[in-house]
C-alpha positions as CSV (number, residue, x, y, z in Angstrom):
1,X,-7.8,-23.1,7.3
2,X,-8.1,-22.4,11.5
3,X,-10.5,-19.7,10.4
4,X,-12.6,-22.3,9.0
5,X,-12.7,-24.8,12.0
6,X,-12.6,-22.1,14.6
7,X,-15.5,-20.4,12.9
8,X,-17.7,-23.8,12.3
9,X,-16.5,-24.6,16.3
10,X,-19.1,-21.3,16.8
11,X,-15.9,-19.0,17.8
12,X,-15.2,-15.6,16.8
13,X,-11.7,-15.8,14.9
14,X,-8.0,-13.5,14.0
15,X,-6.4,-15.5,11.4
16,X,-2.3,-15.6,11.1
17,X,-1.3,-12.3,9.4
18,X,-1.2,-12.2,5.5
19,X,0.1,-9.4,2.2
20,X,-3.4,-8.3,1.1
21,X,-4.0,-8.7,-2.4
22,X,-5.4,-5.4,-2.9
23,X,-3.2,-3.3,-0.8
24,X,-0.5,-5.4,-0.4
25,X,-0.1,-4.8,2.9
26,X,-0.5,-7.2,6.0
27,X,-3.6,-8.3,7.7
28,X,-5.7,-10.4,9.9
29,X,-9.2,-12.0,8.9
30,X,-11.7,-11.9,11.0
31,X,-14.5,-14.5,11.4
32,X,-17.5,-14.8,12.3
33,X,-20.8,-16.9,12.9
34,X,-23.8,-16.6,11.2
35,X,-27.0,-18.5,12.5
36,X,-30.2,-19.0,11.5
37,X,-31.9,-20.5,15.1
38,X,-29.3,-22.8,16.3
39,X,-28.2,-23.7,12.5
40,X,-24.9,-22.4,11.4
41,X,-25.5,-21.0,7.5
42,X,-22.7,-18.4,7.1
43,X,-19.6,-17.4,7.8
44,X,-18.8,-13.5,8.2
45,X,-15.1,-12.5,7.7
46,X,-13.8,-9.0,7.8
47,X,-9.9,-8.6,7.0
48,X,-8.0,-5.5,9.6
49,X,-5.6,-3.9,7.8
50,X,-2.1,-4.3,10.7
51,X,0.5,-1.6,8.1
52,X,-0.6,1.1,10.1
53,X,0.1,-0.7,13.5
54,X,3.4,-1.4,11.9
55,X,3.7,1.9,11.1
56,X,3.2,3.6,13.8
57,X,4.5,1.6,16.9
58,X,6.7,-0.5,15.5
59,X,8.9,1.7,13.0
60,X,8.6,5.0,15.7
61,X,9.5,3.0,18.6
62,X,13.3,3.5,20.0
63,X,15.1,1.3,22.4
64,X,18.5,3.6,23.4
65,X,20.1,3.7,19.7
66,X,20.5,0.5,17.9
67,X,17.3,-0.9,19.9
68,X,13.8,-1.5,18.4
69,X,11.2,-4.1,18.5
70,X,9.7,-6.2,15.7
71,X,6.5,-9.4,16.3
72,X,6.6,-12.6,14.5
73,X,3.8,-15.4,14.4
74,X,4.5,-18.9,16.7
75,X,6.3,-20.1,13.6
76,X,8.3,-16.8,13.1
77,X,7.0,-15.1,10.6
78,X,7.6,-11.4,11.0
79,X,4.7,-8.8,10.4
80,X,5.6,-6.3,12.1
81,X,9.5,-4.3,11.7
82,X,11.0,-0.9,11.7
83,X,12.3,-2.3,8.1
84,X,9.3,-2.6,5.7
85,X,11.4,-4.9,3.5
86,X,11.2,-7.9,6.4
87,X,7.2,-7.7,7.0
88,X,5.8,-11.0,5.8
89,X,9.1,-12.1,4.1
90,X,11.2,-12.6,6.6
91,X,10.8,-16.3,8.0
92,X,12.9,-15.6,11.6
93,X,12.6,-19.8,11.9
94,X,15.0,-20.4,9.4
95,X,18.0,-17.8,10.7
96,X,20.8,-19.4,13.1
97,X,18.9,-17.5,16.4
98,X,15.5,-18.9,15.3
99,X,14.7,-22.0,17.2
100,X,16.1,-19.8,20.3
101,X,13.6,-17.2,19.8
102,X,10.8,-19.2,19.1
103,X,11.2,-21.6,22.4
104,X,11.8,-18.6,24.2
105,X,9.7,-18.2,27.8
106,X,8.7,-15.1,28.2
107,X,11.7,-13.0,30.1
108,X,14.1,-14.6,28.0
109,X,16.6,-13.3,26.7
110,X,19.0,-14.5,23.9
111,X,22.4,-13.7,22.4
112,X,22.7,-13.7,18.8
113,X,24.8,-12.6,15.5
114,X,22.3,-11.2,12.3
115,X,23.9,-9.5,9.5
116,X,27.7,-9.9,11.1
117,X,26.9,-8.2,14.2
118,X,25.8,-9.3,17.8
119,X,22.7,-8.4,19.6
120,X,20.7,-8.8,22.9
121,X,16.8,-10.3,22.3
122,X,14.0,-10.0,25.3
123,X,11.3,-12.3,24.2
124,X,7.3,-12.0,25.3
125,X,5.5,-14.8,24.1
126,X,1.2,-13.9,23.9
127,X,-0.3,-17.7,23.2
128,X,-3.8,-16.6,23.1
129,X,-3.4,-14.7,20.0
130,X,-0.3,-16.3,18.8
131,X,2.3,-13.8,18.0
132,X,5.9,-13.2,20.1
133,X,6.9,-9.9,20.9
134,X,10.7,-8.8,20.5
135,X,13.4,-6.0,21.4
136,X,16.6,-6.6,20.1
137,X,19.9,-3.9,20.8
138,X,23.5,-4.1,19.8
139,X,25.8,-5.5,22.1
140,X,28.4,-3.0,21.8
141,X,25.7,-0.2,22.6
142,X,25.2,-2.8,25.8
143,X,29.1,-2.7,26.6
144,X,29.3,1.1,26.2
145,X,26.2,0.9,28.9
146,X,26.3,-1.9,30.7
147,X,24.3,-5.0,30.7
148,X,22.0,-4.0,33.6
149,X,21.1,-1.3,31.8
150,X,20.5,-2.7,28.4
151,X,18.4,-5.1,30.0
152,X,16.3,-2.5,31.6
153,X,15.6,-0.7,28.5
154,X,15.1,-4.2,26.6
155,X,12.2,-4.6,29.6
156,X,11.4,-1.0,29.5
157,X,11.0,-1.5,25.5
158,X,9.1,-4.9,25.5
159,X,6.6,-3.7,28.5
160,X,5.8,-0.1,26.0
161,X,5.4,-2.8,23.3
162,X,2.6,-5.1,25.8
163,X,1.1,-1.3,26.4
164,X,0.6,-0.4,22.7
165,X,-0.2,-4.0,21.3
166,X,-2.9,-4.4,24.4
167,X,-3.9,-1.1,23.1
168,X,-4.3,-2.6,19.5
169,X,-6.5,-5.2,20.5
170,X,-8.2,-3.4,22.8
171,X,-9.2,-0.8,19.7
172,X,-10.0,-3.7,17.0
173,X,-12.3,-5.8,19.6
174,X,-14.0,-2.4,19.3
175,X,-14.1,-2.3,15.8
176,X,-15.5,-5.7,15.6
177,X,-18.2,-5.4,18.4
178,X,-20.8,-4.3,15.5
179,X,-20.3,-7.9,14.2
180,X,-22.5,-9.2,16.5
181,X,-25.2,-7.0,16.1
182,X,-25.1,-7.3,12.2
183,X,-25.6,-10.8,12.7
184,X,-28.0,-10.7,15.1
185,X,-29.9,-8.7,12.7
186,X,-29.3,-11.3,10.0
187,X,-30.4,-13.7,11.7
188,X,-34.3,-11.7,12.4
189,X,-34.3,-10.5,8.6
190,X,-33.8,-14.7,7.7
191,X,-36.9,-15.5,9.8
192,X,-38.4,-12.8,8.4
193,X,-39.0,-9.7,10.7
194,X,-38.2,-6.5,8.6
195,X,-38.3,-4.4,11.6
196,X,-34.9,-4.1,12.1
197,X,-33.3,-0.5,12.9
198,X,-30.3,0.0,11.1
199,X,-26.9,0.4,12.9
200,X,-25.3,2.8,13.8
201,X,-21.6,2.4,13.1
202,X,-19.1,5.3,13.5
203,X,-16.1,3.5,11.1
204,X,-15.3,4.1,8.1
205,X,-14.0,0.8,6.6
206,X,-15.5,-2.4,5.2
207,X,-17.4,-2.5,8.4
208,X,-19.8,0.6,7.9
209,X,-20.7,-0.5,4.1
210,X,-21.5,-4.1,5.8
């Protein structure tokens, strides 16, 4: 498991998306090491819901009349898509255009057919966090508005999606910030220092409970 390996190496780590057994929504597991002096004694793990992001950013974003964004892991698993049935169920690597998409460089355009409809896709890679941002549009619309205009729409859609994802990651890591304070507090308690003050966490989720 990458979370265990990376956390044992001393890193704060985000897992690949998976389906929560409690909410049935896509989540990522965030793990961090806990130390007693220089010795790692435990791993803290907290799940974060990706479902709201998929709903508010992906499902509500339109590019032209037929275009839409979606996000997959670098292996092709769809975890954010306007069609809810595809989330954590559709493996893009098994589709005809899957290998071309997964091997595409940022800014590439891929022409393909999905469910009998000719389309073009724009791709943006994020190797650091392990996902692909993609935008898709039907060729019929491209023929109507012109290829140059359609490519601009796809690029603008990708740019907007990148900004949205960047904002989402910023919010996520701000919410993760208390983990360091929690680990530091636990270390002090483990050493017998019970004079620590309670942490002020303003969220109403697992982090505030912890």
